[in-house]
C-alpha positions as CSV (number, residue, x, y, z in Angstrom):
1,X,30.0,60.5,-196.8
2,X,29.5,60.6,-200.6
3,X,26.1,62.2,-200.9
4,X,23.0,63.3,-199.0
5,X,19.7,64.3,-199.7
6,X,17.1,65.6,-197.3
7,X,13.3,65.2,-197.6
8,X,10.5,66.4,-195.6
9,X,7.3,64.5,-195.6
10,X,4.6,65.7,-192.9
11,X,6.8,65.6,-189.8
12,X,9.1,63.0,-191.2
13,X,12.8,63.6,-192.3
14,X,14.7,61.2,-194.2
15,X,18.4,61.7,-195.4
16,X,19.7,59.2,-197.8
17,X,23.5,58.8,-197.7
18,X,25.8,56.2,-199.3
19,X,28.8,55.4,-197.0
20,X,32.0,54.0,-197.6
21,X,33.0,52.7,-200.9
22,X,29.3,51.9,-201.6
23,X,29.3,49.4,-198.9
24,X,26.1,50.5,-197.2
25,X,23.1,52.9,-198.2
26,X,22.1,54.6,-194.8
27,X,18.4,56.1,-194.4
28,X,18.4,58.3,-191.5
29,X,14.8,58.8,-190.2
30,X,14.0,61.9,-187.8
31,X,10.4,62.5,-186.7
32,X,7.3,60.2,-186.9
33,X,6.1,57.8,-189.6
34,X,2.4,57.7,-190.2
35,X,-0.4,56.9,-192.9
36,X,0.3,60.7,-194.2
37,X,3.8,60.0,-195.2
38,X,3.6,56.3,-196.0
39,X,3.9,56.6,-199.8
40,X,7.0,58.8,-199.5
41,X,8.4,56.5,-197.0
42,X,7.9,53.6,-199.2
43,X,9.6,55.5,-202.1
44,X,12.8,56.2,-199.8
45,X,13.2,52.6,-199.1
46,X,12.8,51.7,-202.8
47,X,15.6,54.0,-203.5
48,X,17.6,52.5,-200.9
49,X,16.9,48.8,-202.3
50,X,17.7,49.6,-205.8
51,X,21.1,50.4,-205.1
52,X,21.8,46.7,-204.6
53,X,23.9,47.1,-201.3
54,X,23.5,46.6,-197.5
55,X,20.8,49.1,-196.2
56,X,21.4,50.6,-192.8
57,X,18.4,52.5,-191.1
58,X,19.1,54.9,-188.4
59,X,16.3,55.1,-186.2
60,X,18.0,57.0,-183.5
61,X,16.0,60.5,-184.0
62,X,12.6,58.7,-184.9
63,X,10.0,59.5,-182.4
64,X,7.6,56.9,-183.5
65,X,7.5,54.1,-185.9
66,X,4.2,52.8,-187.3
67,X,3.1,49.3,-188.7
68,X,4.1,50.7,-192.1
69,X,7.7,51.1,-191.1
70,X,7.8,47.6,-189.9
71,X,6.5,46.2,-193.0
72,X,9.2,48.3,-195.1
73,X,12.0,47.0,-192.8
74,X,10.6,43.4,-193.5
75,X,10.5,43.8,-197.0
76,X,14.0,45.5,-197.1
77,X,15.3,42.5,-194.9
78,X,14.1,40.1,-197.3
79,X,15.8,41.9,-200.2
80,X,19.1,43.3,-198.7
81,X,21.2,42.9,-195.8
82,X,19.7,45.2,-193.2
83,X,20.9,46.8,-189.7
84,X,19.1,49.1,-187.6
85,X,20.9,51.8,-185.5
86,X,19.6,52.9,-182.2
87,X,18.4,54.0,-179.7
88,X,15.3,52.6,-181.0
89,X,12.0,54.5,-179.5
90,X,10.1,52.4,-176.6
91,X,7.0,52.4,-178.8
92,X,9.0,51.1,-181.9
93,X,10.8,48.5,-179.6
94,X,7.4,47.6,-178.1
95,X,5.8,47.1,-181.9
96,X,8.8,44.8,-182.7
97,X,8.4,42.8,-179.4
98,X,4.6,42.4,-179.8
99,X,4.8,41.2,-183.6
100,X,7.6,38.8,-182.6
101,X,10.0,40.5,-185.2
102,X,12.7,41.9,-182.8
103,X,14.9,39.2,-183.6
104,X,15.0,39.7,-187.2
105,X,16.6,42.8,-187.0
106,X,20.2,43.5,-185.7
107,X,20.4,46.8,-183.6
108,X,23.6,48.7,-183.0
109,X,24.1,51.6,-180.9
110,X,26.3,53.2,-183.6
111,X,26.5,53.9,-187.2
112,X,30.2,52.8,-187.0
113,X,29.2,49.5,-185.6
114,X,26.5,49.3,-188.3
115,X,29.1,49.4,-190.8
116,X,31.4,47.2,-189.5
117,X,28.5,44.5,-189.2
118,X,27.6,45.1,-192.9
119,X,31.2,44.8,-193.8
120,X,31.5,41.5,-192.1
């Protein structure tokens, strides 16, 4: 890991990390996303996108992901290669299924597998 910054935004912790030789920008999400932390979450995703490399979003410690998170994932996917790391919470898995967007996101069980996927 090259660098990590922790941010706390109303029950959401976002850790930024650039892995490998800048092959992937990782956002590790812990807690819940909500309207209270939506502006900060958007800023975190914009920071990841501006690096110009693949984005990996580790959702393993995310208790709840709202529709704003889904919007940010779709936006990021349109601009960069995007891989999610699970396990994905039951509620967010349901959100992906109900919206018909589950197939848009490769989901890996580990960060190692996600890195291998973006390297291929």
